[in-house]
C-alpha positions as CSV (number, residue, x, y, z in Angstrom):
1,X,33.7,21.5,-44.4
2,X,35.8,21.9,-41.2
3,X,32.9,23.7,-39.5
4,X,30.5,20.8,-40.4
5,X,33.0,18.3,-39.0
6,X,33.2,20.2,-35.7
7,X,29.4,20.4,-35.6
8,X,29.0,16.7,-36.0
9,X,31.5,16.1,-33.2
10,X,29.5,18.4,-30.9
11,X,26.3,16.7,-31.8
12,X,27.8,13.3,-31.1
13,X,29.1,14.4,-27.7
14,X,25.7,15.9,-26.8
15,X,23.9,12.6,-27.7
16,X,26.5,10.6,-25.7
17,X,26.2,12.8,-22.6
18,X,22.4,12.8,-22.9
19,X,22.2,9.0,-23.1
20,X,24.7,8.6,-20.2
21,X,22.5,10.7,-18.0
22,X,19.4,8.6,-18.5
23,X,18.5,6.5,-15.4
24,X,18.6,2.8,-15.9
25,X,15.1,1.3,-15.7
26,X,15.3,-2.1,-14.1
27,X,12.2,-4.1,-13.7
28,X,12.2,-6.8,-11.0
29,X,8.5,-7.6,-11.2
30,X,6.3,-7.9,-8.2
31,X,8.0,-8.7,-4.9
32,X,5.8,-11.1,-3.1
33,X,6.6,-12.7,0.2
34,X,6.2,-16.5,0.3
35,X,2.9,-17.7,1.9
36,X,1.0,-20.9,2.8
37,X,4.2,-22.6,4.1
38,X,3.5,-26.3,4.6
39,X,5.9,-28.6,6.5
40,X,5.7,-32.4,6.7
41,X,7.9,-34.7,8.7
42,X,8.6,-38.4,8.0
43,X,10.2,-40.0,11.1
44,X,12.2,-42.9,9.8
45,X,10.9,-46.2,11.1
46,X,7.8,-44.8,12.5
47,X,4.7,-47.1,12.6
48,X,1.8,-48.0,14.8
49,X,4.1,-49.7,17.3
50,X,6.9,-47.2,17.1
51,X,5.3,-43.8,16.5
52,X,8.5,-41.9,17.3
53,X,10.8,-43.9,14.9
54,X,13.2,-46.8,14.9
55,X,15.7,-45.1,17.3
56,X,18.0,-43.8,14.5
57,X,16.7,-40.3,15.2
58,X,16.4,-39.5,11.5
59,X,13.6,-37.3,10.2
60,X,13.0,-36.3,6.5
61,X,11.3,-32.9,6.2
62,X,9.5,-31.5,3.2
63,X,8.5,-27.9,2.9
64,X,6.4,-26.2,0.2
65,X,5.1,-22.6,-0.1
66,X,3.6,-20.3,-2.6
67,X,6.0,-17.9,-4.3
68,X,9.1,-19.5,-2.7
69,X,12.4,-20.0,-4.6
70,X,14.4,-21.6,-1.8
71,X,14.1,-22.9,1.8
72,X,16.2,-22.9,5.0
73,X,15.7,-25.4,7.8
74,X,16.7,-24.2,11.3
75,X,16.9,-26.8,14.1
76,X,18.8,-27.8,17.2
77,X,22.5,-27.6,16.5
78,X,22.4,-26.0,13.0
79,X,20.7,-24.9,9.9
80,X,20.7,-25.9,6.2
81,X,19.7,-24.3,2.9
82,X,17.6,-26.6,0.8
83,X,16.5,-25.1,-2.5
84,X,14.3,-28.2,-3.2
85,X,12.5,-27.9,0.2
86,X,13.6,-31.4,1.2
87,X,16.1,-32.0,4.0
88,X,17.0,-34.8,6.4
89,X,18.1,-34.3,10.0
90,X,19.4,-36.8,12.5
91,X,18.6,-36.0,16.1
92,X,21.0,-37.7,18.4
93,X,19.9,-36.8,21.9
94,X,19.3,-40.1,23.7
95,X,15.7,-40.9,24.5
96,X,12.4,-39.4,23.4
97,X,12.7,-35.7,22.8
98,X,10.6,-32.9,21.2
99,X,12.3,-30.7,18.6
100,X,11.2,-27.5,16.9
101,X,12.2,-27.1,13.3
102,X,11.7,-23.8,11.6
103,X,11.5,-23.4,7.8
104,X,12.3,-20.0,6.3
105,X,10.9,-19.7,2.8
106,X,12.7,-17.1,0.6
107,X,11.1,-15.4,-2.4
108,X,12.2,-12.8,-4.9
109,X,14.5,-10.0,-3.8
110,X,15.2,-11.8,-0.6
111,X,11.8,-11.5,1.1
112,X,11.0,-14.3,3.4
113,X,8.4,-15.9,5.6
114,X,8.6,-18.7,8.1
115,X,6.7,-21.5,9.8
116,X,7.6,-24.1,12.4
117,X,6.8,-27.7,13.2
118,X,7.4,-29.9,16.3
119,X,8.4,-33.5,16.1
120,X,8.8,-36.1,18.8
121,X,11.8,-38.3,18.0
122,X,13.3,-41.3,19.6
123,X,17.1,-41.8,19.6
124,X,18.6,-45.0,21.1
125,X,22.2,-45.0,19.7
126,X,25.0,-44.3,22.2
127,X,28.5,-44.1,20.5
128,X,30.9,-46.7,21.9
129,X,33.7,-45.5,24.1
130,X,36.4,-46.6,21.7
131,X,34.9,-44.5,18.9
132,X,34.6,-41.4,21.2
133,X,38.2,-41.9,22.3
134,X,39.5,-42.1,18.8
135,X,37.5,-39.1,17.5
136,X,37.7,-36.6,20.4
137,X,39.9,-38.1,23.1
138,X,37.2,-39.4,25.4
139,X,38.5,-40.6,28.7
140,X,36.3,-43.3,30.3
141,X,37.9,-42.5,33.7
142,X,36.8,-38.9,33.4
143,X,33.7,-39.0,31.1
144,X,32.6,-35.4,31.8
145,X,36.0,-33.9,30.8
146,X,36.0,-31.6,27.8
147,X,38.3,-33.1,25.2
148,X,39.1,-32.7,21.5
149,X,41.3,-34.0,18.7
150,X,42.4,-32.4,15.4
151,X,42.5,-34.2,12.1
152,X,43.7,-33.5,8.5
153,X,43.5,-35.3,5.2
154,X,46.1,-38.1,5.1
155,X,47.7,-36.7,1.9
156,X,50.7,-39.1,2.2
157,X,48.6,-42.1,1.4
158,X,47.3,-43.3,-2.0
159,X,43.5,-43.0,-2.1
160,X,43.3,-40.4,0.6
161,X,40.7,-38.7,-1.6
162,X,38.7,-40.3,-4.3
163,X,35.3,-41.3,-5.8
164,X,33.3,-44.3,-6.8
165,X,29.7,-45.3,-7.4
166,X,27.0,-44.5,-4.9
167,X,26.7,-47.3,-2.3
168,X,29.9,-48.9,-3.6
169,X,31.9,-50.9,-1.2
170,X,35.4,-50.5,-2.8
171,X,37.1,-47.3,-1.5
172,X,37.9,-44.8,-4.2
173,X,36.9,-47.4,-6.8
174,X,36.9,-45.1,-9.8
175,X,39.6,-42.7,-8.8
176,X,42.0,-42.3,-5.9
177,X,44.4,-39.4,-5.5
178,X,48.1,-40.2,-5.3
179,X,50.2,-38.9,-2.4
180,X,50.1,-35.1,-2.4
181,X,48.4,-35.0,-5.8
182,X,46.1,-32.2,-4.7
183,X,48.7,-30.0,-3.0
184,X,48.1,-26.3,-3.1
185,X,44.4,-26.5,-4.0
186,X,42.9,-25.6,-0.6
187,X,42.4,-29.1,1.1
188,X,45.6,-30.3,2.6
189,X,46.1,-27.3,4.9
190,X,42.6,-27.7,6.4
191,X,42.4,-28.7,10.1
192,X,39.2,-30.2,11.6
193,X,38.7,-30.5,15.3
194,X,36.0,-32.7,16.9
195,X,35.2,-31.8,20.5
196,X,33.4,-33.7,23.2
197,X,30.8,-30.9,23.4
198,X,29.7,-31.6,19.9
199,X,31.4,-28.7,18.2
200,X,33.1,-29.1,14.8
201,X,35.8,-26.5,14.2
202,X,37.2,-26.2,10.6
203,X,40.3,-24.1,10.1
204,X,40.5,-23.5,6.3
205,X,43.5,-21.2,6.2
206,X,41.5,-19.0,3.9
207,X,40.4,-21.3,1.1
208,X,38.9,-24.7,0.4
209,X,38.5,-27.3,-2.4
210,X,35.1,-28.4,-3.7
211,X,32.7,-29.5,-6.4
212,X,31.1,-27.3,-9.1
213,X,28.2,-26.4,-8.9
214,X,27.5,-27.5,-5.3
215,X,30.1,-25.2,-3.8
216,X,28.5,-22.2,-5.5
217,X,24.9,-23.2,-4.9
218,X,25.5,-23.7,-1.2
219,X,28.2,-21.3,-0.3
220,X,27.6,-18.5,-2.8
221,X,30.4,-16.2,-4.0
222,X,29.8,-17.3,-7.6
223,X,32.9,-17.3,-9.8
224,X,35.3,-17.3,-6.9
225,X,38.3,-19.6,-6.9
226,X,39.6,-21.4,-9.9
227,X,37.3,-23.7,-11.9
228,X,39.2,-26.7,-13.2
229,X,36.7,-29.1,-14.9
230,X,34.2,-30.0,-12.2
231,X,36.5,-28.9,-9.4
232,X,36.7,-25.5,-7.7
233,X,40.2,-24.9,-6.4
234,X,41.2,-22.4,-3.7
235,X,37.7,-21.2,-3.1
236,X,37.9,-18.3,-0.6
237,X,36.3,-19.5,2.7
238,X,36.9,-18.4,6.3
239,X,37.3,-20.6,9.3
240,X,34.0,-21.6,10.9
241,X,32.4,-23.6,13.7
242,X,29.4,-26.0,13.3
243,X,28.1,-29.0,15.3
244,X,28.4,-32.7,14.6
245,X,26.6,-35.8,15.8
246,X,27.5,-39.5,16.0
247,X,24.7,-41.9,14.9
248,X,24.4,-45.3,13.4
249,X,21.5,-45.4,10.9
250,X,21.2,-49.0,9.7
251,X,24.0,-50.0,12.0
252,X,26.6,-47.8,10.1
253,X,28.5,-45.4,12.3
254,X,28.1,-41.9,10.8
255,X,29.3,-38.4,11.5
256,X,26.8,-35.8,10.5
257,X,27.9,-32.1,10.3
258,X,25.4,-29.3,10.7
259,X,24.8,-26.5,8.2
260,X,27.3,-26.4,5.4
261,X,30.1,-28.0,7.4
262,X,32.2,-30.5,5.5
263,X,35.3,-32.7,5.5
264,X,38.0,-32.5,2.9
265,X,36.3,-31.6,-0.4
266,X,32.9,-29.8,-0.5
267,X,30.4,-32.1,-2.2
268,X,27.1,-30.7,-0.8
269,X,24.5,-33.4,-0.1
270,X,23.4,-34.3,3.4
271,X,26.8,-33.7,5.1
272,X,26.7,-37.2,6.5
273,X,30.0,-39.1,6.5
274,X,29.9,-42.9,7.0
275,X,32.7,-44.3,8.9
276,X,33.7,-47.1,6.5
277,X,36.7,-48.2,8.5
278,X,38.4,-47.1,11.7
279,X,40.7,-50.1,12.3
280,X,43.9,-48.2,11.4
281,X,45.5,-46.4,14.3
282,X,44.8,-42.6,14.3
283,X,42.8,-42.8,11.0
284,X,39.3,-42.8,9.7
285,X,38.2,-43.9,6.3
286,X,35.0,-41.9,5.5
287,X,32.6,-41.7,2.6
288,X,29.7,-39.4,1.6
289,X,27.3,-39.0,-1.3
290,X,27.4,-35.7,-3.1
291,X,24.5,-33.3,-3.6
292,X,23.8,-34.6,-7.2
293,X,23.6,-38.2,-6.0
294,X,26.3,-38.9,-8.6
295,X,29.3,-40.2,-6.7
296,X,30.4,-41.4,-3.3
297,X,33.4,-39.5,-2.2
298,X,36.1,-41.1,0.0
299,X,38.5,-39.5,2.5
300,X,41.2,-40.7,4.9
301,X,41.5,-38.5,8.0
302,X,44.6,-38.8,10.2
303,X,45.0,-37.3,13.7
304,X,47.7,-34.8,14.2
């Protein structure tokens, strides 16, 4: 009986080793590069009288392709990933300018193809001197000087971070954070610098705070940080530099950050921050709509 027992153990070990030596057979299916990339551009306010738009500089792009799973738009001053193939860009260079926008369509296993389109866009908005002075230290006496200012979330004030209905007019109508309520989650130690040359520098000190799933969909690194309800706390993210523009679509002063650049709490969306109020010294009250078009998010920035 003892010999039979040992024989069974040897057979079991042999079977285990044999199975462990088998190569895994993974099937990914056919890897096909996207093709037939089509790009359309809707210049906001364009008509027979104003073929290059209403002067806001805003253009809505739509891309389609065969065998594509996601799209990236590359244009002057930045780039943006848009899984749906839809993306809006605000071109702020004054006057009538021609821009080239390239769409990279990604397929399975990361293969990609690209196509480009040119658009002629009119921009007529020039930010007022007082806005430029408050945002990046513009000096009317020396307008060509390179200047910058650094901001942080005004964590000492109630309602420095909050949410409300889309297009609502009451700041943080549904929720407003109390002073220092979100300490230690990756937001209060961020520093954002606006420069006169259009650069947007974000010092994250190693981590950020944001919304699930937009933070994972846009920034990758699935599962990183700490998921707390719909928040992602202390998501690892390095310092970065993007670009920003100042425009006023519909008469509303707006800061648009290129790529995946953001302010305060990552919400995805179009990365446009309406300046709701700038009457308080050294402060901006901003709002943006998240990528799910679910909430408007509110932030108070204060200059350091």
